[in-house]
C-alpha positions as CSV (number, residue, x, y, z in Angstrom):
1,X,-19.7,-11.8,-8.9
2,X,-20.2,-7.9,-7.8
3,X,-24.3,-6.4,-7.4
4,X,-25.0,-3.6,-10.3
5,X,-25.1,-0.6,-8.6
6,X,-28.1,2.5,-8.8
7,X,-26.2,5.4,-9.8
8,X,-28.0,8.9,-8.6
9,X,-26.3,12.2,-9.6
10,X,-28.1,15.3,-7.1
11,X,-27.7,18.8,-8.8
12,X,-25.1,18.3,-10.3
13,X,-23.2,21.3,-11.6
14,X,-19.8,21.7,-13.4
15,X,-17.2,24.1,-14.3
16,X,-13.5,25.1,-15.6
17,X,-11.7,27.7,-14.7
18,X,-10.0,29.0,-18.4
19,X,-7.7,31.6,-18.0
20,X,-9.6,33.2,-15.2
21,X,-12.9,32.9,-17.3
22,X,-15.4,30.6,-15.9
23,X,-17.4,28.1,-18.5
24,X,-19.7,26.7,-17.3
25,X,-20.9,23.5,-18.8
26,X,-23.6,22.0,-16.8
27,X,-25.7,22.9,-13.7
28,X,-28.3,21.5,-11.2
29,X,-28.8,18.4,-13.8
30,X,-29.8,14.7,-11.5
31,X,-29.9,11.8,-13.5
32,X,-31.1,8.2,-11.7
33,X,-30.0,4.8,-13.3
34,X,-31.6,2.0,-11.6
35,X,-29.4,-1.0,-11.0
36,X,-28.3,-3.2,-13.2
37,X,-30.1,-1.4,-16.2
38,X,-28.8,0.9,-19.2
39,X,-28.2,4.5,-20.5
40,X,-27.8,6.4,-22.8
41,X,-26.5,10.1,-23.4
42,X,-26.6,11.5,-26.2
43,X,-26.5,15.2,-27.2
44,X,-24.4,17.9,-29.9
45,X,-20.8,18.2,-29.3
46,X,-19.6,20.0,-26.8
47,X,-22.5,20.3,-24.8
48,X,-20.7,18.2,-22.0
49,X,-21.4,14.3,-22.4
50,X,-18.1,12.9,-21.9
51,X,-17.6,15.5,-18.9
52,X,-20.9,14.0,-17.4
53,X,-20.2,10.5,-17.5
54,X,-16.2,11.8,-15.9
55,X,-18.4,13.7,-13.0
56,X,-20.5,9.9,-12.2
57,X,-17.3,7.8,-12.7
58,X,-15.2,9.8,-10.2
59,X,-12.1,11.2,-13.1
60,X,-13.9,14.4,-12.6
61,X,-15.4,16.8,-9.4
62,X,-18.5,18.2,-9.5
63,X,-18.3,22.1,-8.2
64,X,-21.7,21.4,-6.7
65,X,-24.0,18.7,-6.1
66,X,-23.0,15.1,-5.4
67,X,-23.3,11.3,-7.3
68,X,-23.6,8.1,-5.3
69,X,-22.6,5.0,-5.7
70,X,-24.5,1.8,-4.7
71,X,-24.4,3.5,-0.9
72,X,-21.6,5.3,-1.6
73,X,-21.2,8.7,-2.1
74,X,-18.7,9.3,-4.1
75,X,-18.4,13.3,-4.6
76,X,-17.4,13.4,-1.3
77,X,-14.4,11.5,-1.0
78,X,-11.3,13.3,-1.3
79,X,-10.5,14.1,-5.0
80,X,-6.4,12.6,-5.3
81,X,-6.7,10.6,-2.1
82,X,-6.7,6.7,-2.8
83,X,-9.6,5.9,-1.1
84,X,-11.6,7.7,-4.1
85,X,-8.8,5.2,-6.5
86,X,-9.2,2.1,-4.9
87,X,-13.8,2.8,-5.0
88,X,-13.2,3.3,-9.0
89,X,-10.7,0.7,-9.6
90,X,-13.3,-1.9,-8.1
91,X,-16.4,-0.6,-8.6
92,X,-16.2,1.2,-12.1
93,X,-15.2,-0.4,-15.5
94,X,-14.7,2.6,-18.3
95,X,-14.9,2.3,-22.3
96,X,-13.5,5.0,-24.8
97,X,-13.3,5.3,-28.1
98,X,-9.8,4.5,-28.2
99,X,-8.7,1.4,-26.8
100,X,-6.2,2.2,-25.0
101,X,-5.1,-1.5,-24.7
102,X,-1.3,-2.3,-24.3
103,X,0.8,-2.7,-27.3
104,X,3.1,-4.9,-25.7
105,X,0.4,-7.5,-24.5
106,X,-1.7,-9.7,-26.3
107,X,-4.8,-10.0,-25.6
108,X,-5.4,-11.9,-22.7
109,X,-2.5,-10.0,-20.7
110,X,-4.4,-6.8,-21.9
111,X,-7.7,-8.1,-20.3
112,X,-6.3,-10.1,-17.2
113,X,-4.3,-6.6,-15.8
114,X,-6.8,-5.2,-14.0
115,X,-7.8,-8.4,-12.1
116,X,-3.8,-9.1,-11.6
117,X,-3.2,-5.2,-10.1
118,X,-6.6,-5.8,-7.6
119,X,-3.9,-8.9,-6.3
120,X,-6.0,-12.2,-8.1
121,X,-3.6,-15.1,-9.1
122,X,-2.3,-15.0,-12.7
123,X,-4.2,-18.5,-13.6
124,X,-7.3,-17.1,-12.5
125,X,-7.0,-13.6,-14.4
126,X,-6.3,-15.2,-17.6
127,X,-9.4,-17.7,-17.6
128,X,-11.5,-14.9,-16.4
129,X,-10.1,-12.9,-19.6
130,X,-10.3,-15.9,-21.6
131,X,-14.4,-16.8,-20.5
132,X,-14.8,-12.9,-21.4
133,X,-13.1,-12.8,-24.4
134,X,-14.5,-16.6,-25.9
135,X,-18.1,-14.4,-24.8
136,X,-17.3,-12.1,-27.4
137,X,-16.2,-14.0,-30.2
138,X,-11.8,-14.0,-29.7
139,X,-11.4,-17.1,-28.8
140,X,-9.2,-17.8,-31.4
141,X,-7.5,-14.1,-31.0
142,X,-6.4,-15.0,-28.1
143,X,-2.5,-14.3,-28.0
144,X,-2.9,-11.7,-30.5
145,X,-1.8,-8.1,-29.7
146,X,-2.8,-5.0,-31.0
147,X,-1.5,-4.2,-33.8
148,X,-2.4,-7.6,-34.9
149,X,-6.4,-7.0,-34.1
150,X,-8.6,-5.3,-36.5
151,X,-10.2,-2.3,-35.2
152,X,-13.4,-3.8,-34.5
153,X,-11.3,-6.9,-32.3
154,X,-9.4,-4.1,-30.1
155,X,-12.7,-2.6,-29.1
156,X,-14.0,-6.0,-28.2
157,X,-10.6,-6.4,-26.0
158,X,-11.2,-2.8,-24.4
159,X,-14.8,-4.5,-23.4
160,X,-13.7,-7.5,-22.2
161,X,-10.8,-5.5,-20.0
162,X,-14.0,-3.1,-18.5
163,X,-16.0,-6.2,-17.6
164,X,-12.8,-8.5,-15.8
165,X,-13.2,-7.4,-12.5
166,X,-16.9,-7.8,-12.3
167,X,-17.5,-3.9,-11.7
168,X,-20.5,-2.2,-10.4
169,X,-20.9,-0.3,-13.5
170,X,-19.8,0.2,-17.1
171,X,-19.4,3.7,-18.0
172,X,-18.5,4.1,-22.0
173,X,-17.9,6.9,-24.0
174,X,-18.4,6.9,-27.4
175,X,-17.5,3.0,-27.5
176,X,-18.2,3.2,-31.4
177,X,-17.4,5.8,-32.8
178,X,-13.9,5.3,-34.1
179,X,-15.9,2.2,-36.2
180,X,-17.4,1.8,-39.3
181,X,-21.4,1.3,-38.9
182,X,-21.4,-2.6,-39.8
183,X,-18.2,-2.9,-37.3
184,X,-20.0,-0.9,-34.8
185,X,-23.1,-2.7,-35.3
186,X,-21.7,-5.9,-34.0
187,X,-20.1,-4.6,-30.8
188,X,-22.7,-2.6,-29.7
189,X,-24.4,-5.5,-29.9
190,X,-21.7,-6.9,-27.9
191,X,-22.1,-4.8,-25.5
192,X,-25.3,-5.1,-24.5
193,X,-25.8,-8.4,-24.7
194,X,-22.1,-9.1,-22.0
195,X,-24.2,-6.2,-19.5
196,X,-27.5,-8.1,-19.9
197,X,-25.6,-11.2,-18.9
198,X,-23.1,-9.9,-16.1
199,X,-26.3,-7.8,-14.8
200,X,-24.0,-4.6,-14.9
201,X,-25.4,-0.6,-14.6
202,X,-24.3,0.5,-17.9
203,X,-24.5,4.2,-19.1
204,X,-23.0,5.3,-22.9
205,X,-22.4,8.2,-23.7
206,X,-22.7,7.7,-27.9
207,X,-23.9,10.3,-31.1
208,X,-25.0,6.9,-32.4
209,X,-29.0,6.4,-32.4
210,X,-28.2,2.8,-33.2
211,X,-26.4,1.8,-30.1
212,X,-28.5,4.8,-28.3
213,X,-32.0,2.8,-28.9
214,X,-30.4,-0.5,-27.9
215,X,-30.3,0.8,-24.0
216,X,-33.2,0.4,-21.9
217,X,-33.1,5.0,-21.6
218,X,-31.8,7.8,-22.8
219,X,-32.0,10.7,-21.9
220,X,-30.2,14.3,-24.1
221,X,-27.9,16.6,-22.4
222,X,-28.9,20.2,-23.7
223,X,-27.7,23.6,-23.0
224,X,-31.3,23.3,-20.6
225,X,-30.6,19.8,-18.7
226,X,-31.5,16.5,-19.3
227,X,-34.6,15.4,-21.5
228,X,-35.7,11.9,-21.0
229,X,-36.2,11.0,-24.6
230,X,-39.1,8.1,-24.8
231,X,-37.3,4.7,-26.2
232,X,-38.2,4.2,-30.0
233,X,-37.8,0.2,-31.1
């Protein structure tokens, strides 16, 4: 198991060029997430929450500032280089609002895929996949393809896939956004429990106050910057 990593963003700014017009998303943000803790990022639609998550996860390159995961300043790595892709694959797990499971593969095969891509032997990869799926209450659905699973079950498979390769950090973008309230609550609880058991750093972008409530910390992204919110039990 890899150790969880500390994430630190210093003075990061992001903007996009829209047909020659510069659109500023956010400017000079500072954020630190300690190793093994969980953080919810909330805020109004369109304020840049997903963009911030993508910058932290090396999917987007900031126009200013630095992002450090563990001992590596990832924002200094060439954005199109193999070094960044390799670092991301080994150290960061992603959960998105849509599950993005491969429809032709069953649950075990979907979860084992990141391990196989890293050269792990098939038997070991499948054993890890079965273990995670069982912990997420899907021990009886191992051979089911995504089309035969409910929305909540599909998202649990996606969560297991994100955790499969023992990354140092999990980044989740609206992981319960496509689920009803009850199912979303169940998936939220499972995500948090697995994060604690695996001792992985977790950052979640969410509109769900219920999901934010069970994270260790909550920050709100506003047009004026990040605001730390008091934890509500």
